[in-house]
C-alpha positions as CSV (number, residue, x, y, z in Angstrom):
1,M,-24.8,29.2,-36.5
2,T,-23.7,25.9,-35.6
3,R,-22.3,23.9,-38.6
4,P,-21.2,20.4,-37.7
5,R,-18.9,18.3,-39.8
6,I,-20.9,16.7,-42.6
7,V,-20.2,13.8,-45.2
8,V,-21.8,13.4,-48.6
9,E,-21.5,10.4,-50.9
10,K,-19.6,11.3,-54.0
11,N,-22.4,10.5,-56.5
12,D,-25.0,12.4,-54.7
13,H,-22.4,15.3,-54.2
14,D,-21.8,15.4,-58.0
15,K,-25.8,15.3,-58.7
16,L,-26.4,18.0,-56.1
17,M,-23.7,20.3,-57.4
18,R,-25.3,20.0,-60.9
19,L,-28.8,20.7,-59.4
20,A,-27.6,23.7,-57.3
21,N,-25.6,25.2,-60.3
22,G,-28.6,24.8,-62.4
23,L,-30.6,26.9,-60.0
24,V,-28.2,29.9,-59.7
25,E,-30.1,32.0,-62.2
26,T,-33.6,31.2,-61.2
27,R,-33.4,30.6,-57.6
28,P,-30.1,32.1,-56.2
29,E,-30.9,32.0,-52.6
30,I,-31.7,28.1,-52.6
31,A,-28.8,27.4,-55.0
32,E,-26.4,29.5,-52.6
33,E,-27.4,27.6,-49.4
34,L,-27.1,24.2,-51.1
35,L,-23.8,25.1,-52.7
36,D,-22.6,26.4,-49.3
37,E,-23.4,23.1,-47.6
38,L,-21.8,21.0,-50.5
39,E,-18.7,23.2,-50.4
40,R,-18.2,22.4,-46.6
41,A,-18.9,18.6,-47.0
42,A,-16.4,15.9,-46.8
43,V,-17.0,13.8,-50.1
44,A,-16.8,10.1,-49.5
45,E,-16.5,7.5,-52.1
46,D,-16.4,4.7,-49.2
47,A,-19.8,3.4,-48.0
48,K,-18.4,3.1,-44.5
49,A,-17.6,6.9,-44.4
50,I,-21.4,7.7,-44.7
51,N,-22.7,5.0,-42.4
52,G,-25.0,6.8,-39.6
53,T,-25.3,10.0,-41.8
54,V,-28.2,11.6,-43.6
55,Q,-27.7,11.1,-47.4
56,M,-30.1,11.3,-50.2
57,N,-33.1,8.8,-49.9
58,S,-32.2,8.2,-46.2
59,T,-35.1,8.1,-43.6
60,V,-34.2,10.3,-40.7
61,E,-35.9,11.1,-37.5
62,Y,-35.1,14.6,-36.1
63,R,-36.2,16.8,-33.3
64,T,-36.5,20.6,-33.4
65,D,-35.7,23.1,-30.6
66,D,-39.4,23.2,-29.7
67,G,-39.3,19.5,-28.9
68,A,-41.3,18.4,-31.9
69,S,-40.0,15.1,-33.5
70,R,-40.5,14.2,-37.2
71,T,-39.6,11.4,-39.4
72,V,-38.9,12.1,-43.2
73,T,-37.0,10.8,-46.2
74,L,-34.6,13.2,-48.0
75,V,-35.2,13.2,-51.6
76,Y,-34.5,15.0,-55.0
77,P,-37.1,17.6,-55.8
78,A,-38.9,15.4,-58.3
79,D,-39.7,12.7,-55.6
80,A,-40.8,15.3,-52.8
81,D,-44.1,14.8,-51.3
82,I,-44.6,16.4,-47.9
83,A,-47.9,14.3,-47.3
84,E,-45.9,11.1,-47.7
85,G,-43.0,12.4,-45.6
86,R,-40.7,12.9,-48.6
87,I,-38.7,16.3,-48.3
88,S,-36.8,17.8,-51.0
89,I,-33.1,18.6,-50.6
90,L,-34.1,22.1,-51.7
91,T,-36.1,22.9,-48.5
92,P,-34.3,24.7,-45.7
93,I,-34.7,21.5,-43.5
94,G,-33.5,19.3,-46.3
95,T,-30.4,21.4,-47.0
96,A,-29.7,21.3,-43.3
97,L,-30.2,17.6,-42.8
98,L,-27.8,16.6,-45.7
99,G,-24.7,14.7,-44.5
100,M,-25.7,15.1,-40.7
101,P,-24.7,12.4,-38.3
102,K,-26.8,10.7,-35.7
103,G,-26.9,12.8,-32.5
104,R,-25.6,16.2,-34.0
105,T,-27.4,19.4,-33.9
106,I,-27.6,22.2,-36.7
107,D,-29.0,25.6,-36.8
108,F,-31.0,26.5,-40.0
109,T,-33.1,29.3,-41.2
110,A,-36.6,28.6,-42.1
111,N,-38.6,29.9,-45.1
112,D,-40.2,32.6,-42.8
113,G,-36.7,33.8,-41.9
114,R,-36.6,32.5,-38.3
115,E,-33.6,30.6,-36.8
116,H,-34.2,27.1,-35.6
117,K,-32.2,24.1,-34.5
118,L,-32.8,20.4,-35.3
119,T,-31.0,17.4,-33.9
120,V,-30.6,14.1,-35.8
121,V,-32.2,11.3,-33.5
122,S,-31.8,8.4,-36.0
123,V,-30.9,7.7,-39.6
124,T,-31.9,4.8,-41.7
125,K,-29.7,3.9,-44.6
126,A,-31.3,4.5,-48.1
127,A,-32.8,1.5,-49.8
128,T,-30.5,-0.1,-52.4
129,E,-30.8,-1.8,-55.5
130,N,-28.0,-4.1,-56.8
131,G,-25.7,-2.6,-54.1
132,A,-26.2,1.0,-55.5
133,T,-28.1,3.7,-53.6
134,K,-31.6,4.5,-55.2
135,A,-31.8,8.2,-56.6
């Protein structure tokens, strides 16, 4: 599987580690996938380091290996609403998108067990409030 370098903002990295560790007993397959991504991620405290990468609450356009294009916002599970284009970090695509830079491609395994590729076409920075990323 292709696994490009990813970077995750420190506050989100900490929150996501707690979320994943909390799922180890009840949803181990989801927890393991997210923990694997978080463990390989570079953790950034500097906002410049995450520029142009998919972070929590970022809106991202991606293209799949079948040529389909989609625009979604990556969110925490409580904020997910597929009809509104807000996908949970706990979905295979959500986990695959985390930390990805524009223009890079990653392999991921869908819920049905099939392998796919997705390429990040564009990333729009998360909305901020008083200089802090909304969560």
